C-alpha positions, 0 to 999 in steps of 0.5 A: 488431483481433484476436478476443480484443481484440474479446471483451475490450472486449465483456466490459468494456462488458457489465460496466460496463453491468451495474454502472451499472444495478445501482447507479442503475437510475433512469438507464435511464428518464432520471431524474436520480439525485442520491443517489450524488453525495451520499456518497463513492464505493463500488464497486458490487460491493464490495471486491475485496481485503483489505489489511493496512497496515504502516508506520513511522508514527513515521518519515518522514511519507509513511506518514501520508499513505499511511495516510489514503489507504488508509483512504479507499479502499474497493476494498480492505477494510482489515483492520488497520494495523500500526505499526512501528519504524525502530530510531531513537530515538522512532521505535518501533512503540508510537509508530506505533500511537499515531499510527494510532489518532490518525488514525482518531480524527480521521477518526471511523473506529473500525472499523479495528483497530490493532496494534503491531509488533515491538519490534526487528528480527530478531537472527538468521536464522530466529528470528522476533520475536513481536508483535501485528502479526505475529499479525494477519498470520497470523490474516488469512492463515489465514482460510477464510471469504473468497475476497478476495485478501490484500495486505500493504502495507509501507512500512518494514521487513519484520520482521513479515512475515518473522516471520509466515512463519517462524511459519506457513510455509504463509501464504506462498502465501496473500498478496502482499507489496507493499513500498516498499524496496530498490533496482532490479533488476538491481544492487540497491544499498546504503543504502536505508532500508527494507531497512536497518531489517531486512536479515535479514528482507528476505533471508529473504523474497526468498531462502528463501520462495515469497512473491509480492513486488511491490517498489517500489524507491527509484528509483521511490518517489523520483519521487512528489514533491508540492509543499507548496503542493499539500498546502496547497490540496488536503489542509489545508482538508479535515477535521480530518485534513487540517489535521493532516497539513499540520501534520506537514510543519512538524513534520518540517522542524523536526526538523533545527533549521533545519540542513537546508532541505528546500525546498517539496516532499516525496516521498509515497513510501509512497503507491504502496501504495494505487495497486497495491492499491486502485487497480490494474487486476488480478484476476478480475471479480466478474461473470465469474470467468474474465474476467481482465485487467491493464493494464501501461502505467499503473505498468509493471513487470518480472516477473523470477526472484527475485534473490538478495538480498545482505546489503548490499542488492545483487542477484545475478540468477538464471535460475530459480525463482519470479518476483517483480514489480519496478516501474519506474514509478508512476502518480503522476497517478492517485495524487495526483489520487485522494488529493486528490479523496477528501479533497475528497469526504469532507471538503468539507462 
């Protein structure tokens, strides 16, 4: 074992011990402390990032599950939910925002603001679409009263993020976009749903900005399968929100009037947003700001020169410029296990 690795583990052990002693000092004298077990877990050092969650909640139901998971994850300070549209009938930003408010009401959480996103996609290059959601991104990115890094987690189209940077270009250096969408490097692909919501917005962010991008392509988010029986056992019994989420499975199946048999599985394809923000191993230590680490095995990725994103969703690789992160896999064990555990701990009675 090298010196650096030895030092890493010594530092990690010291931080873990300090955290434990700060949280439950009675343990040092051998007493049993029950209080931390009587309420949902909260990181002893507080949140380590800020999060704005952007999702077309009126579209596929995976966004509903991911949003609940984000609300229950205290490592990221949830600064707002932006409801967006898909361009399809009845899947509007207004409807998505209404669903976000309904979920927060069922969870008895009135502290998270909800914003309505753009009424439509970009209709011309470099012409932003103003909306309450776009302004919320700008306002949060321009804050100077916090050092917590900002993630904009998007499980849908990129209209609001692109519009925000067009209106306030300097914020591109003040946030990280985590996007469920597009196809895998190096080829890219055509027909991916979230790219197709607003191709001009995606092209602008990839090709014309210095924005940090973490992309979860279709080949990866499509692996986030869960069975309906797992949801019945681990989500439905827990709280009003659990039953509400489970009921949405049957509403979604009914959309096709029996013409399509969806079987007994569903892809929770937006939930990697929580894995990579709230549950990710990254960032400086609260105790030792110079101490930084990342683990690469759980959700592997490649850092590549940002490819040129073409109008059809394909990539033209480049050999210079800024780098972006493209994920090759997601830790679905932790993703589902953490979500199910949080439902039980928060709503198990």
